[in-house]
C-alpha positions in Angstrom: -19.7 23.7 -13.2 -21.5 21.9 -10.4 -24.3 23.7 -8.6 -23.3 22.1 -5.3 -21.2 24.4 -3.1 -19.1 23.5 0.0 -18.5 25.7 3.0 -15.2 24.5 4.6 -14.4 25.1 8.3 -10.7 24.7 9.3 -9.5 23.1 12.5 -8.3 24.3 15.9 -5.2 26.5 16.1 -4.8 26.1 12.3 -3.2 28.7 10.1 -3.2 29.3 6.3 -2.7 27.2 4.3 -5.2 25.4 6.4 -5.3 21.6 6.5 -8.6 21.7 4.5 -6.8 23.6 1.6 -5.9 20.4 -0.4 -9.5 19.3 -0.1 -10.8 22.8 -1.2 -8.5 22.7 -4.2 -9.7 19.2 -5.2 -13.3 20.3 -4.8 -12.7 23.4 -7.0 -11.0 21.2 -9.6 -14.1 18.9 -9.5 -16.3 21.9 -10.4 -17.6 22.8 -6.9 -17.5 26.3 -5.5 -16.0 26.5 -2.0 -15.4 29.0 0.8 -12.7 28.8 3.4 -13.0 31.7 5.9 -10.7 32.2 8.9 -12.8 31.4 11.9 -12.3 32.5 15.5 -10.4 29.3 16.6 -7.6 30.0 14.0 -4.1 30.4 15.4 -4.0 34.1 14.6 -7.3 34.7 16.3 -7.6 32.3 19.3 -11.2 32.7 20.1 -11.4 36.5 19.6 -15.1 36.2 18.9 -17.8 34.0 20.4 -19.4 30.9 18.9 -22.5 32.8 17.9 -20.5 35.0 15.5 -18.8 32.0 14.0 -22.2 30.6 13.3 -23.1 33.9 11.6 -20.0 33.6 9.4 -21.1 30.1 8.3 -24.5 31.7 7.3 -22.7 34.4 5.4 -20.6 31.8 3.5 -23.7 29.8 2.7 -25.4 33.0 1.4 -22.4 33.9 -0.7 -22.4 30.5 -2.4 -26.1 30.7 -3.1 -25.7 34.1 -4.6 -23.0 32.6 -6.9 -25.3 30.1 -8.3 -25.1 27.1 -5.8 -28.5 25.4 -5.5 -27.3 23.0 -2.8 -24.8 23.6 0.0 -22.7 21.2 2.1 -21.0 22.3 5.3 -17.7 20.5 5.9 -15.7 21.0 9.1 -12.4 19.7 10.3 -11.6 19.1 14.0 -13.2 22.0 16.0 -14.6 23.1 12.7 -16.5 19.8 12.6 -17.9 20.4 16.0 -19.1 23.9 14.9 -20.5 22.5 11.6 -22.4 19.9 13.5 -23.8 22.5 16.0 -24.8 24.7 13.1 -26.7 21.9 11.5 -28.3 20.8 14.8 -29.7 24.3 15.3 -31.7 23.8 12.1 -29.6 25.8 9.7 -30.4 25.3 6.1 -27.8 22.9 4.4 -28.1 19.9 2.1 -25.3 17.8 3.5 -22.8 17.7 6.4 -19.2 16.4 6.3 -17.3 15.9 9.6 -13.5 15.4 9.2 -11.4 14.2 12.1 -14.0 15.2 14.7 -12.4 17.1 17.5 -13.0 19.5 20.4 -15.3 17.5 22.7 -16.2 20.0 25.5 -18.1 17.3 27.4 -15.1 15.0 27.4 -12.5 17.8 28.2 -14.5 18.6 31.3 -15.1 15.0 32.3 -11.3 14.3 32.0 -10.6 17.3 34.2 -8.7 19.4 31.6 -11.1 22.4 31.6 -12.8 22.3 35.0 -10.7 24.9 36.7 -11.0 27.3 33.7 -14.7 26.8 33.5 -15.1 27.6 37.2 -13.2 30.8 36.7 -15.0 31.8 33.5 -18.4 31.2 35.1 -17.7 33.7 37.8 -16.8 36.6 35.5 -19.0 39.4 34.2 -20.1 38.9 30.5 -17.8 41.7 29.2 -14.8 40.8 31.4 -11.4 41.4 29.8 -9.2 38.6 28.4 -7.8 36.2 31.0 -5.7 33.0 30.7 -7.9 30.0 30.2 -7.1 26.4 29.4 -7.5 24.8 25.9 -6.3 21.4 24.7 -5.6 20.0 21.3 -4.3 16.5 20.4 -2.7 16.1 23.8 -1.2 19.6 24.0 -2.5 22.0 26.6 -2.2 25.8 26.3 -3.3 28.7 28.4 -4.9 31.2 26.0 -6.0 34.7 26.9 -9.7 35.1 25.9 -12.9 36.7 27.2 -14.6 34.3 29.7 -17.9 34.6 27.8 -16.1 33.5 24.6 -14.6 30.6 26.5 -17.9 29.4 27.8 -19.5 29.5 24.3 -16.9 27.0 23.0 -16.1 24.9 26.2 -19.3 24.6 28.2 -19.7 20.9 28.8 -23.5 21.2 28.6 -23.4 23.9 25.9 -23.8 24.3 22.2 -20.9 22.0 21.1 -21.7 18.8 22.9 -21.4 16.0 20.2 -23.9 13.3 21.3 -26.6 15.9 21.9 -26.1 17.6 18.6 -26.0 14.4 16.6 -29.3 13.4 18.2 -30.8 16.7 17.0 -30.0 16.3 13.4 -32.9 15.7 11.0 -33.1 12.4 9.2 -33.3 14.2 5.9 -29.8 15.6 6.3 -27.1 13.3 4.8 -24.0 12.9 6.9 -20.4 11.8 6.1 -18.2 11.3 9.1 -14.5 10.6 8.4 -11.8 9.8 11.1 -8.2 8.8 10.8 -7.1 5.5 12.3 -4.2 7.3 14.1 -6.5 10.0 15.5 -7.4 9.7 19.2 -11.0 10.3 18.2 -11.1 7.0 16.4 -11.0 5.4 19.9 -14.4 6.8 20.7 -16.0 4.4 18.2 -19.0 4.7 16.0 -21.5 4.6 18.9 -20.2 7.7 20.8 -22.2 10.1 18.6 -22.6 8.9 15.0 -25.3 6.3 15.7 -27.4 8.9 17.6 -28.5 10.5 14.3 -31.7 9.4 12.6 -30.5 7.6 9.5 -30.4 8.8 6.0 -29.5 6.4 3.1 -26.3 8.4 2.3 -25.0 8.5 5.9 -21.5 7.0 6.1 -18.9 6.5 8.9 -15.4 6.0 7.4 -12.1 5.3 9.0 -9.0 6.1 6.9 -5.2 5.6 7.5 -4.4 9.1 8.6 -3.4 11.3 11.5 -5.8 14.1 12.7 -4.2 16.9 10.7 -3.8 14.6 7.6 -7.5 13.6 7.4 -8.8 16.4 5.0 -6.2 15.6 2.4 -6.6 11.8 2.9 -10.3 12.1 2.6 -10.4 13.8 -0.9 -11.5 10.8 -2.8 -14.1 9.7 -0.3 -15.6 13.2 0.0 -15.7 13.9 -3.8 -17.3 10.5 -4.4 -19.9 11.1 -1.7 -20.7 14.6 -3.1 -21.2 13.0 -6.5 -23.7 10.6 -5.0 -25.4 13.4 -3.2 -25.8 15.3 -6.4 -27.2 12.3 -8.1 -30.0 12.1 -5.5 -31.2 15.7 -6.4 
C-alpha cells in the first residue's frame, strides 16, 4: 500500500458517480488511498455553503488521509474543483502535490466577458445573511440562474476574489510540484500555457499536458498520466 494519498475534488454541477470516479478507482487499484467528498458546487447542493467551508472540507479530507497512514498528500481537482484546489494551495495549505484536471470556473473571465456582471452587482448590494436569490452561473457554454445566498455567490464568483487563476498560480511555492492537464476539446485549452501555468515558480516535476478529451472526459483520460506522475513524485521522497 502506498503512503501517498489523494484528495479528489469533483467538478461544477457534477453528481455521483462523479467524473473523477474512474480516476479514484484507478488510484485505489494502484495502492493509493483517496477521498471523494461531495462539495458545495455539486448538482444536488448548488453552492449551499461558501468557499471557506469547502476549504475546510479539503482540510478534513487531508487530515483523514493522514490519520489513515498517508505520509504525503496530493490534492487533485477537476473543473471548478481544480480552481478550489489551486486556491487552497495558494493559501499555503499543507500538501505535497497539486493536480489540476480540465481547469474551469474562471471568475475573472466570466466577469470580463459580461456573464456575471449583473449578478455580481446585485450580490454586492445584499446583506451578508440575505436569503437565496437567483444569480447567474455558467458552465461549458451553458448559463443557469441558481438560487443561492449572495455572500456564497461572491465567495465563488468575485473577479478579484479567492479563485482568480493567474493570481493564485503566482502565489504557489516553487517547492510544490504541479500537474496541469487539459483536454484538446475543452474551451480552456484555448487559454494556452501562458494564461496561468507559467506564472508558477518552477519545480522539476511541473508538467502541462494536453490530452485528446472533452472537459468532462479529462479525469478518465488522464489516468495514466496522473498515476505515472504520482509514481515519479513518490520516487523523489
